[in-house]
Backbone bond lengths (Angstrom), bond angles and torsions (degrees), N, CA, C in turn:
res aa  C-N    CA-C-N  psi(-1)  N-CA   C-N-CA  omega(-1)  CA-C   N-CA-C  phi
1 M - - - 1.444 - - 1.534 108.55 -
2 A 1.297 116.81 122.56 1.460 121.59 178.79 1.535 108.49 -114.89
3 A 1.319 115.07 150.74 1.462 120.38 -178.67 1.504 110.04 -140.63
4 R 1.311 114.82 162.04 1.461 122.52 176.57 1.518 107.22 -116.79
5 L 1.334 115.77 133.00 1.464 122.28 -176.65 1.519 107.59 -117.83
6 F 1.346 116.50 117.47 1.452 120.13 -177.50 1.513 110.32 -144.91
7 Q 1.343 115.76 163.75 1.442 121.63 177.36 1.504 108.83 -98.49
8 R 1.320 115.82 130.61 1.473 121.70 -177.21 1.497 109.36 -67.50
9 S 1.330 117.88 136.82 1.451 121.59 179.57 1.522 110.56 -95.44
10 K 1.306 115.94 172.98 1.456 122.29 -179.20 1.524 109.29 -68.73
11 N 1.307 116.05 141.02 1.459 121.74 178.43 1.525 108.90 -68.36
12 A 1.310 116.85 129.25 1.474 120.73 -178.06 1.519 113.04 -74.03
13 M 1.312 117.12 -18.90 1.460 120.60 -176.65 1.531 113.59 -86.22
14 Q 1.319 116.06 -12.51 1.468 119.35 -178.07 1.526 109.10 -133.67
15 S 1.309 115.82 156.71 1.458 119.74 -179.34 1.534 111.84 -86.16
16 G 1.295 119.07 -14.60 1.462 121.87 -178.91 1.495 112.58 -72.24
17 T 1.314 116.39 161.29 1.477 121.51 -179.23 1.527 111.67 -117.75
18 A 1.340 117.47 26.83 1.457 119.59 179.21 1.527 109.81 -64.86
19 R 1.309 117.47 137.78 1.460 126.13 179.22 1.520 112.49 63.44
20 A 1.323 118.48 15.32 1.464 120.13 -176.74 1.524 111.84 -76.99
21 G 1.301 118.87 -26.87 1.458 119.98 -177.47 1.515 115.28 -93.71
22 E 1.315 117.80 2.65 1.458 121.00 -177.95 1.512 111.59 -70.28
23 W 1.310 114.97 149.62 1.470 121.86 173.28 1.496 108.59 -101.10
24 V 1.304 117.39 134.70 1.468 123.06 -173.62 1.530 108.90 -119.18
25 L 1.332 115.10 134.18 1.438 122.33 173.81 1.521 107.03 -109.64
26 E 1.334 116.81 113.52 1.460 123.21 -177.99 1.521 108.48 -116.20
27 F 1.304 116.98 131.42 1.470 121.09 177.96 1.517 110.59 -80.25
28 E 1.327 115.93 140.36 1.459 121.13 179.23 1.521 109.33 -91.44
29 S 1.297 115.19 151.50 1.464 121.40 -176.98 1.517 110.36 -73.49
30 S 1.319 115.99 133.86 1.460 120.46 176.25 1.526 111.04 -95.30
31 A 1.313 116.97 -17.34 1.469 122.15 179.73 1.519 109.13 -109.99
32 R 1.323 114.67 154.10 1.450 121.52 179.39 1.521 110.06 -74.11
33 R 1.327 115.90 140.54 1.457 120.70 176.74 1.519 108.42 -82.66
34 R 1.347 116.07 144.18 1.468 119.85 -179.91 1.512 109.35 -137.06
35 P 1.335 117.15 154.41 1.454 118.86 179.71 1.517 112.03 -73.98
36 D 1.326 114.53 143.71 1.455 120.58 176.74 1.529 107.93 -73.02
37 P 1.341 118.51 133.90 1.458 119.49 -176.50 1.541 113.91 -66.37
38 L 1.317 117.76 -28.71 1.470 119.79 -177.10 1.519 111.89 -85.47
39 M 1.329 118.06 -50.68 1.459 121.17 -173.18 1.530 113.12 -100.49
40 G 1.326 118.23 -23.47 1.441 120.59 -179.66 1.528 113.59 88.51
41 W 1.323 118.26 -0.20 1.463 120.78 178.24 1.517 109.15 -71.85
42 S 1.325 116.10 147.92 1.475 118.05 177.61 1.503 108.90 -83.73
43 G 1.295 115.74 139.22 1.455 121.32 -179.18 1.510 110.25 -158.84
44 G 1.285 116.20 176.14 1.461 120.97 -179.35 1.499 110.68 -154.34
45 T 1.300 114.73 -179.38 1.452 121.03 -177.87 1.527 112.06 -97.63
46 D 1.310 116.64 -5.06 1.472 121.33 -177.01 1.532 109.20 -86.53
47 T 1.324 116.67 104.37 1.469 121.12 -179.64 1.506 113.06 -81.19
48 Q 1.334 117.70 -9.16 1.457 120.58 -179.11 1.538 111.07 -68.50
49 T 1.339 117.54 -23.12 1.468 120.62 179.48 1.517 112.62 -69.11
50 Q 1.315 117.73 -14.96 1.453 121.16 179.30 1.515 112.81 -81.98
51 V 1.333 117.18 -8.51 1.457 122.01 -176.19 1.528 109.20 -92.93
52 T 1.333 115.65 125.13 1.472 121.66 172.01 1.528 107.17 -129.84
53 L 1.311 116.01 132.46 1.439 122.14 -179.56 1.529 107.85 -114.30
54 T 1.325 117.23 137.26 1.471 121.09 179.51 1.522 109.44 -114.31
55 F 1.340 114.20 144.98 1.454 122.45 -179.14 1.527 108.82 -135.32
56 D 1.330 115.17 154.42 1.469 119.71 179.32 1.512 112.52 -76.27
57 T 1.338 117.81 -35.49 1.458 120.35 -177.59 1.526 110.21 -129.51
58 L 1.310 114.83 162.92 1.461 121.56 177.84 1.532 110.55 -66.37
59 E 1.314 117.49 -37.99 1.459 120.78 -179.14 1.513 111.82 -64.23
60 Q 1.348 118.13 -36.64 1.447 120.76 176.18 1.527 111.82 -65.05
61 A 1.321 115.90 -41.00 1.457 119.93 -178.85 1.526 111.03 -68.27
62 K 1.338 116.86 -42.20 1.462 120.43 177.53 1.531 110.99 -64.61
63 G 1.327 116.09 -40.86 1.458 120.11 179.46 1.507 112.36 -62.63
64 Y 1.343 117.41 -39.68 1.455 121.30 178.53 1.529 110.18 -64.18
65 A 1.334 115.64 -46.34 1.462 120.05 -178.16 1.533 111.25 -63.41
66 E 1.313 117.11 -41.89 1.465 119.57 -179.79 1.525 111.70 -71.94
67 R 1.326 116.60 -34.28 1.470 119.68 180.00 1.519 111.41 -65.54
68 Y 1.338 118.26 -36.21 1.461 121.50 -178.11 1.528 112.86 -101.40
69 G 1.345 118.89 9.52 1.426 122.04 174.66 1.532 114.53 69.06
70 I 1.321 116.20 36.59 1.460 121.27 -179.43 1.524 108.69 -95.50
71 D 1.329 117.19 122.15 1.456 121.10 173.88 1.510 108.55 -73.65
72 Y 1.314 117.70 128.40 1.455 121.18 -177.40 1.502 110.85 -134.04
73 H 1.317 116.69 155.31 1.456 120.19 168.66 1.528 107.20 -125.40
74 L 1.308 112.66 137.34 1.462 121.72 -173.45 1.535 109.35 -89.95
75 V 1.308 115.71 124.74 1.475 122.05 174.38 1.520 106.10 -96.27
76 P 1.330 117.95 115.51 1.475 119.23 -176.72 1.519 111.12 -65.84
77 P 1.317 116.93 143.79 1.473 119.04 -179.80 1.527 111.62 -67.66
78 S 1.295 114.67 138.62 1.470 118.47 179.15 1.516 110.27 -77.89
79 E 1.306 115.20 144.24 1.476 120.05 -178.92 1.517 108.34 -85.06
80 R 1.301 115.45 134.95 1.442 121.06 -177.64 1.525 110.44 -78.56
81 K 1.307 117.18 127.13 1.455 121.42 -178.60 1.519 107.77 -99.26
82 L 1.295 115.69 106.50 1.454 122.44 -177.76 1.508 107.81 -105.54
83 R 1.322 116.07 121.56 1.456 121.41 179.53 1.509 108.68 -110.11
84 L 1.316 116.38 108.80 1.450 120.89 -178.86 1.533 108.68 -90.89
85 Q 1.291 115.27 134.18 1.455 120.25 176.24 1.537 108.21 -151.87
86 S 1.277 115.49 160.09 1.450 118.84 179.43 1.551 109.01 -91.16
87 Y 1.286 115.95 164.10 1.446 121.34 -179.75 1.535 110.52 -62.99
88 A 1.309 117.09 -33.57 1.479 121.05 -179.70 1.531 112.49 -66.89
89 D 1.340 117.02 -22.56 1.473 119.88 179.47 1.526 111.56 -66.93
90 N 1.315 118.54 -20.94 1.453 121.83 179.29 1.548 111.32 -67.94
91 F 1.311 118.43 -19.46 1.470 121.95 -173.04 1.538 111.66 -111.63
92 K 1.320 119.50 17.36 1.463 121.69 179.79 1.509 110.79 -76.72
């Protein structure tokens, strides 16, 4: 069982930062995804990919994965690039 461990980023559709600092443990699919013959949607038989676990800190997430023998790879959090400018800079 392999998993991906990452920090949730801010939602682009809203200005709030709720749940932005959470760490998420997502299981990776062990089976290949295939298209459904009737609808054409991609799907698979691996139900483990539907499970996502959230933690407050990175240490809690790592501890959980190590306690249950889950192989994980850590995706480092991306740094937010904030560009501050004044309204008058739009007309230079």
